[in-house]
C-alpha positions in Angstrom: -22.5 -33.0 2.5 -24.5 -36.2 2.6 -24.0 -38.9 0.0 -27.6 -40.1 -0.6 -31.1 -38.8 -1.3 -34.2 -40.3 0.2 -37.7 -40.6 -1.4 -41.1 -40.6 0.2 -44.3 -41.1 -1.7 -47.1 -38.6 -0.9 -50.2 -39.0 -3.0 -49.5 -38.1 -6.6 -46.3 -36.3 -5.7 -43.1 -37.4 -4.0 -40.4 -35.4 -2.3 -36.7 -35.9 -3.1 -34.7 -34.6 -0.2 -31.6 -32.8 -1.4 -28.1 -33.0 0.0 -27.3 -31.1 3.2 -26.3 -28.1 1.1 -27.7 -27.3 -2.3 -28.2 -24.3 -4.6 -31.1 -21.9 -4.0 -32.1 -18.8 -5.9 -32.3 -15.6 -3.9 -33.4 -12.8 -6.1 -30.9 -12.2 -8.8 -28.3 -14.4 -7.2 -27.9 -18.1 -6.5 -26.4 -19.4 -3.3 -25.9 -22.8 -1.8 -28.5 -24.0 0.7 -30.8 -26.9 1.6 -33.6 -27.5 -0.9 -36.6 -29.8 -1.6 -37.6 -30.8 -5.1 -41.2 -31.9 -5.9 -41.4 -34.5 -8.7 -44.2 -36.6 -10.2 -44.2 -39.9 -8.3 -44.1 -42.0 -11.5 -41.1 -40.2 -12.9 -38.9 -40.0 -9.8 -35.5 -41.7 -10.0 -32.7 -41.4 -7.5 -29.6 -39.7 -8.9 -27.6 -42.8 -8.0 -29.8 -44.9 -10.3 -29.1 -42.7 -13.4 -26.0 -43.7 -15.3 -24.1 -41.1 -17.4 -24.3 -41.9 -21.1 -20.9 -42.7 -22.5 -19.0 -39.6 -23.7 -21.2 -37.1 -21.8 -19.5 -33.8 -22.2 -20.2 -30.1 -23.1 -16.6 -29.0 -23.7 -16.8 -25.7 -25.7 -14.6 -26.7 -28.6 -12.0 -29.2 -29.7 -8.5 -28.8 -28.3 -6.8 -25.8 -29.7 -4.5 -26.7 -32.6 -2.5 -23.5 -31.9 -1.9 -24.3 -28.3 1.9 -23.9 -27.8 4.5 -24.4 -25.2 2.5 -25.2 -22.1 4.3 -28.5 -21.4 5.2 -27.8 -17.8 1.8 -26.4 -16.8 0.1 -29.3 -18.6 2.2 -31.8 -16.7 1.5 -30.1 -13.4 -2.2 -30.0 -14.0 -2.5 -33.6 -15.2 -0.3 -34.8 -12.3 -2.8 -33.2 -9.9 -5.7 -35.0 -11.6 -3.8 -38.3 -11.5 -3.4 -38.4 -7.7 -5.0 -41.4 -6.1 -7.8 -41.0 -3.6 -9.4 -37.7 -2.5 -7.2 -34.8 -3.6 -7.1 -31.0 -3.3 -8.3 -29.7 -6.7 -5.9 -27.5 -8.7 -6.8 -23.8 -9.4 -5.0 -22.3 -12.4 -4.8 -18.6 -11.6 -3.3 -15.6 -13.4 -4.0 -12.4 -15.3 -6.9 -12.3 -17.6 -5.8 -13.3 -21.1 -3.0 -15.5 -19.9 -4.6 -18.7 -21.3 -6.0 -20.3 -18.2 -9.2 -21.5 -19.9 -7.3 -22.7 -22.9 -5.0 -24.7 -20.6 -7.9 -26.2 -18.8 -9.7 -27.0 -22.0 -6.6 -28.7 -23.4 -6.3 -30.9 -20.3 -10.1 -31.7 -20.3 -9.9 -32.9 -23.9 -6.9 -35.0 -23.2 -8.7 -36.6 -20.2 -12.0 -37.3 -22.0 -11.4 -41.1 -22.0 -10.5 -41.1 -18.3 -13.6 -39.4 -17.0 -17.4 -39.3 -17.6 -19.0 -36.9 -17.7 -16.5 -34.1 -18.5 -18.5 -31.0 -17.9 -17.6 -27.3 -18.4 -19.1 -24.9 -15.9 -18.9 -21.1 -16.0 -18.1 -20.1 -12.4 -18.0 -16.3 -12.6 -21.0 -16.1 -10.3 -23.2 -18.4 -8.2 -26.0 -17.9 -10.8 -23.7 -19.1 -13.7 -22.8 -22.1 -11.6 -26.5 -22.9 -11.0 -27.3 -22.8 -14.7 -24.3 -25.0 -15.6 -25.3 -27.6 -13.1 -28.9 -27.5 -14.3 -27.6 -28.2 -17.8 -25.7 -31.2 -16.5 -28.9 -32.5 -14.9 -30.9 -32.1 -18.1 -28.2 -34.0 -20.1 -28.1 -36.9 -17.6 -31.8 -37.2 -17.0 -33.8 -35.6 -19.8 -37.1 -36.5 -18.1 -40.2 -34.4 -18.1 -40.0 -33.8 -14.3 -36.6 -32.2 -14.7 -37.4 -30.4 -17.9 -40.2 -28.6 -16.1 -38.2 -28.0 -12.9 -36.5 -24.7 -12.0 -32.8 -24.2 -12.7 -32.2 -24.4 -8.9 -34.0 -27.7 -8.6 -32.1 -29.2 -11.6 -28.8 -28.0 -10.1 -29.7 -29.6 -6.8 -30.4 -32.9 -8.6 -27.0 -32.6 -10.4 -25.3 -32.2 -7.1 -26.9 -35.3 -5.8 -25.8 -37.2 -9.0 -22.2 -36.1 -8.5 -22.2 -37.2 -4.9 -23.4 -40.6 -5.8 -21.1 -41.3 -8.8 -17.4 -41.4 -9.4 -14.8 -40.6 -12.1 -16.4 -37.4 -13.4 -14.5 -34.2 -14.2 -15.8 -30.7 -13.7 -14.0 -27.6 -15.1 -15.0 -24.6 -13.1 -14.0 -21.8 -15.4 -13.3 -18.1 -14.4 -14.2 -18.6 -10.7 -14.9 -15.2 -9.2 -15.3 -16.3 -5.6 -13.9 -19.3 -3.8 -16.9 -19.2 -1.5 -19.3 -19.9 -4.4 -17.5 -23.2 -5.1 -17.3 -24.6 -1.6 -20.2 -27.1 -1.9 -19.1 -28.4 -5.3 -15.5 -28.7 -4.1 -16.6 -30.7 -1.1 -17.5 -33.6 -3.3 -14.5 -36.0 -3.6 -15.8 -38.8 -5.8 -14.6 -37.0 -8.9 -12.1 -34.4 -10.1 -12.1 -30.6 -10.5 -10.1 -28.1 -12.5 -10.6 -24.5 -11.5 -9.5 -21.4 -13.4 -9.6 -18.0 -11.8 -8.1 -14.5 -11.9 -8.2 -14.5 -8.1 -5.0 -15.6 -6.5 -6.2 -15.4 -2.9 -8.8 -17.2 -0.8 -8.1 -20.7 -2.0 -6.4 -22.0 1.1 -7.8 -25.4 2.1 -10.1 -25.4 -0.9 -7.7 -25.7 -3.9 -4.1 -26.0 -4.9 -2.9 -22.8 -6.6 -1.1 -23.3 -10.0 0.2 -20.0 -11.3 0.2 -19.5 -15.1 2.7 -17.1 -16.6 3.1 -15.6 -20.0 4.5 -17.5 -23.0 8.2 -17.8 -23.5 9.4 -15.5 -26.3 10.0 -18.3 -28.8 6.6 -19.8 -28.1 5.0 -16.4 -28.6 6.6 -16.1 -32.1 5.6 -19.7 -32.8 2.0 -18.9 -32.0 2.0 -15.8 -34.2 3.6 -17.8 -37.0 0.9 -20.5 -36.8 -1.9 -18.0 -36.8 -0.6 -15.8 -39.6 1.5 -18.2 -41.7 3.6 -15.3 -43.1 5.2 -15.6 -46.5 8.1 -13.1 -45.9 10.9 -14.7 -43.9 11.7 -11.3 -42.5 8.3 -11.2 -40.8 9.6 -13.6 -38.1 11.9 -10.8 -36.8 8.9 -8.3 -36.8 6.8 -10.9 -35.0 9.5 -11.2 -32.3 9.3 -7.4 -31.8 5.5 -7.6 -31.8 5.4 -10.4 -29.3 7.7 -8.4 -27.0 5.5 -5.3 -27.4 2.5 -7.4 -26.4 4.3 -8.9 -23.4 3.9 -12.5 -24.6 0.3 -12.5 -23.4 -1.7 -15.2 -25.4 -4.9 -13.2 -25.7 -3.0 -10.2 -27.0 -1.2 -12.3 -29.5 -4.4 -13.9 -30.8 -6.1 -10.5 -30.9 -3.2 -9.1 -33.0 -3.2 -12.0 -35.4 -7.0 -11.8 -35.9 -6.7 -8.0 -36.6 -3.8 -8.5 -39.0 -5.7 -11.3 -40.8 -9.0 -9.4 -41.1 -7.5 -6.1 -42.2 -4.9 -7.6 -44.5 -2.1 -5.5 -43.1 1.5 -6.7 -42.4 2.8 -7.4 -38.9 5.1 -4.4 -39.3 2.1 -2.1 -40.0 0.2 -3.5 -37.0 3.2 -2.9 -34.8 3.3 0.7 -36.0 -0.4 1.1 -35.3 0.0 -0.4 -31.8 2.7 2.1 -30.9 0.8 5.1 -32.3 -2.7 4.2 -31.1 -2.3 1.8 -28.2 -5.7 2.5 -26.6 -7.6 1.9 -29.8 -5.6 -1.2 -30.7 -6.0 -2.9 -27.3 -9.8 -2.4 -27.7 -10.0 -3.4 -31.4 -11.6 -6.8 -32.3 -11.1 -8.3 -35.7 -13.6 -7.0 -38.3 -16.7 -9.1 -38.6 -16.1 -10.9 -35.3 -18.7 -9.2 -33.1 -18.6 -12.2 -30.6 -15.0 -11.4 -29.9 -15.7 -7.8 -28.8 -15.6 -8.8 -25.2 -12.4 -10.8 -25.6 -10.1 -7.9 -26.4 -7.3 -7.0 -24.0 -9.0 -3.8 -22.9 -12.4 -5.3 -22.4 -11.3 -8.4 -20.5 -9.7 -6.3 -17.8 -12.3 -3.5 -17.7 -14.6 -5.1 -15.2 -11.7 -6.1 -12.9 -10.4 -2.5 -13.0 -13.8 -1.1 -12.2 -14.4 -3.6 -9.4 -11.0 -2.9 -7.8 -11.4 0.9 -7.9 -15.0 0.8 -6.7 -14.0 -1.4 -3.7 -10.9 0.5 -2.8 -10.0 3.8 -4.6 -6.4 3.6 -3.3 -5.9 0.3 -5.3 -7.0 2.0 -8.5 -4.6 4.9 -7.8 -1.8 2.5 -7.2 -2.4 0.7 -10.5 -2.4 3.9 -12.4 0.8 4.9 -10.7 2.4 1.5 -11.5 1.4 2.0 -15.1 4.1 4.7 -15.6 6.9 2.5 -14.3 8.7 -0.5 -15.9 7.3 -4.0 -16.1 10.0 -5.2 -13.8 10.1 -5.7 -10.0 9.6 -2.5 -8.0 10.7 -2.5 -4.3 7.7 -2.3 -2.1 9.3 0.1 0.3 9.2 2.8 -2.3 5.5 3.1 -1.6 5.9 4.1 2.1 6.3 7.7 0.9 3.1 7.7 -1.1 1.4 11.1 -1.0 -1.6 11.1 1.3 -0.9 7.7 2.8 0.4 9.1 6.1 1.0 6.3 8.7 -1.8 4.1 7.3 0.3 1.3 6.1 -2.5 -1.2 6.6 -4.5 0.6 3.9 -1.5 0.2 1.6 -1.3 -3.5 2.4 -5.0 -3.9 1.7 -4.8 -2.2 -1.6 -1.8 -4.3 -2.8 -3.6 -7.5 -1.6 -6.7 -6.5 -3.6 -4.7 -5.9 -6.8 -2.8 -9.1 -6.3 -6.0 -11.0 -5.6 -7.3 -10.0 -9.0 -4.0 -10.9 -10.6 -3.5 -7.3 -11.8 -0.1 -7.3 -10.0 2.4 -10.0 -8.9 3.2 -9.4 -5.2 5.8 -10.9 -3.0 7.4 -9.8 0.3 10.0 -7.5 -1.4 8.6 -6.4 -4.8 5.6 -5.6 -7.0 5.5 -6.5 -10.7 2.9 -5.4 -13.3 2.4 -6.8 -16.8 3.3 -4.3 -19.5 -0.2 -4.5 -21.1 -1.9 -3.9 -17.8 0.3 -0.8 -17.5 -0.6 0.3 -21.1 -4.3 0.0 -20.5 -4.2 1.7 -17.1 -2.3 4.8 -18.3 -4.5 5.4 -21.4 -7.3 7.8 -20.5 -10.8 6.5 -21.4 -13.8 8.9 -21.5 -16.1 5.9 -20.8 -14.2 5.0 -17.6 -14.6 7.5 -14.7 -11.5 5.9 -13.1 -9.2 6.7 -16.1 -9.9 10.3 -16.8 -7.2 12.5 -18.3 -6.6 14.2 -14.9 -6.5 10.9 -13.0 -3.9 9.5 -15.3 -1.8 12.7 -15.2 -2.0 12.8 -11.4 -0.7 9.2 -11.3 2.3 10.1 -13.5 3.1 13.1 -11.2 2.9 10.8 -8.1 5.2 8.2 -9.7 7.8 10.9 -10.4 7.6 12.2 -6.8 8.0 8.7 -5.4 11.1 8.0 -7.5 12.6 11.3 -6.6 12.2 10.5 -2.9 13.4 7.0 -3.2 16.6 7.5 -5.2 19.9 7.9 -3.3 21.6 11.3 -3.4 25.0 12.0 -5.0 24.5 9.2 -7.6 28.0 9.4 -9.1 30.0 9.0 -5.9 27.6 7.3 -3.5 28.6 3.7 -4.3 26.7 2.1 -1.4 23.6 3.6 -3.1 24.3 1.9 -6.4 22.3 -1.3 -5.7 19.3 0.9 -5.0 19.9 2.7 -8.3 20.0 -0.6 -10.2 16.6 -1.5 -8.8 15.0 1.9 -9.6 16.8 2.9 -12.8 14.5 0.9 -15.2 11.4 2.6 -13.6 13.0 6.0 -13.9 13.8 5.4 -17.6 10.3 4.0 -18.3 8.6 7.0 -16.6 10.7 9.6 -18.5 10.3 7.8 -21.8 6.5 7.5 -21.4 5.9 11.1 -20.2 4.4 13.1 -23.1 6.5 16.1 -24.1 3.8 18.6 -23.1 3.8 17.1 -19.5 7.6 17.1 -19.0 8.7 19.4 -16.2 11.7 20.2 -14.1 11.2 17.1 -12.0 11.6 15.0 -15.2 14.8 16.9 -16.0 16.1 16.3 -12.5 15.5 12.6 -12.6 17.2 12.4 -16.0 20.2 14.3 -14.7 20.5 12.1 -11.6 20.3 9.0 -13.8 23.1 10.3 -15.9 25.3 10.8 -12.9 24.7 7.3 -11.7 25.3 5.8 -15.1 28.7 7.7 -15.5 29.9 5.6 -12.5 28.1 2.3 -13.1 27.4 2.4 -16.9 26.4 2.0 -19.6 27.9 5.4 -20.4 26.0 5.7 -23.7 22.8 5.8 -21.7 24.3 8.4 -19.5 24.9 10.6 -22.5 21.3 10.2 -23.7 19.9 11.1 -20.2 22.1 14.1 -19.9 21.2 15.4 -23.3 17.5 15.1 -22.6 18.0 16.9 -19.3 19.9 19.7 -21.1 17.1 20.1 -23.7 14.5 20.2 -21.0 16.3 22.8 -18.8 16.9 25.0 -21.9 13.2 24.8 -22.8 11.8 25.2 -19.3 14.4 27.3 -17.4 16.5 29.1 -20.1 20.2 28.9 -21.1 21.7 30.9 -18.1 19.7 29.2 -15.3 22.1 27.5 -12.8 20.4 24.1 -13.3 21.0 24.4 -17.1 24.7 25.0 -16.5 24.8 22.0 -14.2 23.1 19.9 -16.9 25.7 21.1 -19.5 28.4 20.0 -17.1 26.8 16.5 -16.7 26.5 16.2 -20.5 30.2 17.1 -21.0 31.2 14.6 -18.3 29.0 11.9 -19.7 30.8 12.2 -23.1 34.1 12.1 -21.3 33.1 9.0 -19.3 32.0 7.4 -22.6 35.5 8.0 -24.0 34.3 10.6 -26.5 36.9 13.3 -25.7 36.3 15.1 -29.0 32.7 15.8 -28.0 33.6 16.4 -24.3 36.3 19.0 -24.9 34.3 21.9 -26.4 31.5 21.3 -23.9 33.8 21.5 -20.9 35.4 24.6 -22.2 32.1 26.3 -22.9 30.7 25.2 -19.5 33.7 26.9 -17.7 33.3 30.0 -19.8 29.5 30.2 -19.0 30.1 29.7 -15.3 32.8 32.4 -15.2 30.4 34.8 -17.1 27.4 34.1 -14.9 28.8 33.3 -11.5 32.3 34.7 -11.6 35.7 33.0 -11.4 35.6 32.0 -7.7 32.1 30.7 -7.4 31.9 27.0 -6.1 30.2 25.8 -9.3 32.8 27.6 -11.4 35.5 25.7 -9.5 33.8 22.4 -10.3 33.7 23.3 -14.0 37.4 24.2 -13.9 38.2 20.9 -12.2 36.3 19.0 -14.9 38.2 20.8 -17.6 41.5 20.0 -15.9 40.6 16.4 -15.6 39.9 16.3 -19.3 43.3 17.9 -20.1 44.9 15.1 -18.1 43.1 12.5 -20.1 44.2 14.2 -23.3 47.9 14.0 -22.3 48.3 17.6 -21.2 49.3 17.2 -17.5 50.9 20.6 -17.4 47.6 22.4 -18.2 45.7 20.2 -15.9 48.2 20.9 -13.0 47.9 24.6 -13.3 44.1 24.5 -13.2 44.1 22.1 -10.3 46.6 24.3 -8.4 44.3 27.3 -8.9 41.3 25.3 -7.8 43.0 24.0 -4.6 43.9 27.5 -3.5 40.4 28.7 -4.1 38.7 25.6 -2.5 40.9 26.0 0.7 39.9 29.6 0.9 36.1 29.0 0.2 35.5 25.7 1.9 38.4 24.9 4.3 40.7 21.9 4.3 38.1 19.2 5.2 35.5 20.0 2.5 35.1 17.2 -0.1 35.7 19.6 -2.9 39.0 20.7 -1.3 40.2 17.1 -0.8 39.2 16.3 -4.4 41.3 19.3 -5.6 44.2 18.0 -3.6 43.9 14.5 -5.1 43.6 15.9 -8.6 46.7 18.1 -8.1 48.6 15.0 -6.9 47.7 13.1 -10.0 48.8 16.0 -12.2 52.2 16.1 -10.6 52.5 12.3 -11.0 51.7 12.6 -14.7 54.3 15.3 -15.2 56.9 13.0 -13.7 57.4 14.8 -10.4 56.9 11.7 -8.3 58.4 13.0 -5.1 55.8 15.8 -4.9 53.1 13.5 -6.2 53.7 10.9 -3.5 53.5 13.6 -0.8 50.2 15.0 -2.1 48.8 11.5 -2.6 49.6 10.6 1.0 47.9 13.8 2.2 44.8 13.0 0.1 44.5 9.4 1.5 44.8 10.8 5.0 42.2 13.4 4.4 39.8 11.0 2.7 40.1 8.5 5.5 39.4 11.3 8.1 36.4 12.7 6.2 34.9 9.7 4.4 36.2 6.7 6.3 38.8 4.1 5.3 36.5 2.0 3.2 34.7 4.7 1.2 34.9 4.5 -2.6 36.7 7.9 -2.8 39.2 6.8 -0.2 39.9 3.5 -2.1 40.5 5.5 -5.3 42.9 7.8 -3.5 44.7 4.8 -2.1 44.9 3.3 -5.6 46.4 6.5 -7.0 49.0 6.5 -4.2 49.8 2.8 -5.0 50.2 3.7 -8.7 52.7 6.5 -7.8 54.7 3.9 -5.7 54.6 1.6 -8.8 56.0 4.3 -11.0 58.7 5.1 -8.4 59.8 1.5 -8.5 58.6 0.6 -5.0 56.9 -2.6 -5.9 56.5 -4.0 -2.4 54.6 -1.0 -1.2 52.6 -0.8 -4.4 51.6 -4.5 -4.3 50.4 -4.3 -0.7 48.3 -1.2 -1.4 46.8 -2.7 -4.6 45.9 -5.9 -2.8 43.9 -3.8 -0.3 42.3 -1.8 -3.1 41.3 -5.0 -4.9 39.7 -6.4 -1.7 37.9 -3.1 -1.1 36.6 -2.9 -4.7 35.4 -6.5 -4.7 33.4 -5.6 -1.6 32.1 -2.3 -3.0 31.4 -3.2 -6.7 31.6 -7.0 -6.9 34.3 -9.2 -8.6 33.4 -8.3 -12.2 33.1 -4.5 -12.1 35.6 -2.7 -14.4 37.2 -0.9 -11.5 37.7 -4.2 -9.7 39.3 -5.6 -12.8 41.5 -2.6 -13.1 42.7 -3.1 -9.5 43.4 -6.7 -10.3 45.6 -5.7 -13.3 47.5 -3.2 -11.2 48.2 -5.8 -8.6 49.6 -8.2 -11.2 51.8 -5.5 -12.6 53.2 -4.6 -9.1 54.1 -8.2 -8.2 57.8 -8.9 -8.8 58.6 -11.3 -11.6 61.0 -14.3 -10.8 64.0 -12.5 -12.2 63.4 -9.4 -10.1 
């Protein structure tokens, strides 16, 4: 872009030749292009000849007195402005409502004595940018020739002025397209601050500065300032409210305004929010019509509509994500998306579009969605064709199917699959908690049952009990009391109580479960044998090894007949019988059976499988009881190394192995 304008007299009119690129109106839009402005000869002044009056600014309002905890973003933004010489302008990007404009406004007010003019420009379209620059021209040179010129001509004059002056600051707020800003950003004699919901497209034009939500303590501080509560207990309620609102500044301000205008307590507002989320996200404070467009729901509505109109798959994905947890979701889960087929490029494009509008946070491994974006996206809206009741329900069904396909099988014993479970469990729990009771189905029950199985092995066991109980209730309602899946769910519930240490609750459930299996399937059915083994294991925990031994012996005989010697159930029955003999004090027989169990596990599962390691630990414990400390210590050392590899150094099973190893090591007097 050239740095000077030239003037040529022509009769009573003169021509001011604009910069190499300027702003030109084309229909309803404004774009940047070459332009010629016709001015009265007596009134023409070069932009370079017009000084800016001291303190020229149009900043919307004074700095926000309730601006809290943005120390680090403020420092980064001011450091970018303070760089010497030409610099790449910063662009503050993030989700709508994150406080990007408030941050830029705060910095602009703090920098008013450093720059002149300091000018605020709406940049959501080329047309808005044109009108903002035209306003700058009118402030700098309020002469008749500019007053009567078109907005495009005045904007071109302003561009010329900026090119020929230094030490100005432009705030380009809510930039919709990096392309629209190219000519303005090409001028390096001043400074720019950009805010945008767009995360992509800024390469070589601007330096991205991501803005996140407020820290929890800052969220509470903001609510305290806005509401000034009298009740000290309100601070605890405000902390819960801030968490529910995801620490999003706009949502916090919207909540405070509603509480103030309706004279309700924060606790009542929190109850309203949980009962009527759709209406509360769209509710402005009474009597503040100008804020109708600044509610959480409204501020994202245009983005949601633009995304879905541009690529329907992106809208489908956002509705799907709405049913999951606001924590990172592994990207590879989406490779099984229904209807996607092999078109992974379409998936990449859809994710990039959502990320570009700041509706998701995307990296190479995961996808994260803010909890309020999720809340809005999963609430049907009759006024939004992309959020119909059916579309939202279809997204929930798709989310359940994806999780079902992504979760590892055999959750209780498949230890290598536990890291995957840790990634996906929050999403499973969020989905099942958010599913309305009338939409719960057998897939929901199956997910809950699988979660209970995993949690019995990798805790917390209290959540395992809750998941199993919900699964039982669903199977009873949807399949009936004698359905095989219902019996399995009862077995999981009994085992969950046992894993949680509540043997009083587990005992009648295990007994009833065995009786139900024998009544419905018969005494020798494979599921009946599993129910009998569970009851036997419970007896062992209750200090009744004789009763446990008799049931395990019966089970081993039946398992060998039904499944053969190498079936996992047969090997488990052998290991359980060995433990029963050990507990009754018959160590010679126990050692022989434990050795067989270790050999069988190694042959079927491999030497490093979690079940093999457990069998080896049981054999080591039998050696410890028999007084063979050298053999016990060697085995426990191997068990400890294996469990550190399988579970990590701090897992309870690893710690148990560490304690056994210490007990097997000879003391100095031995």
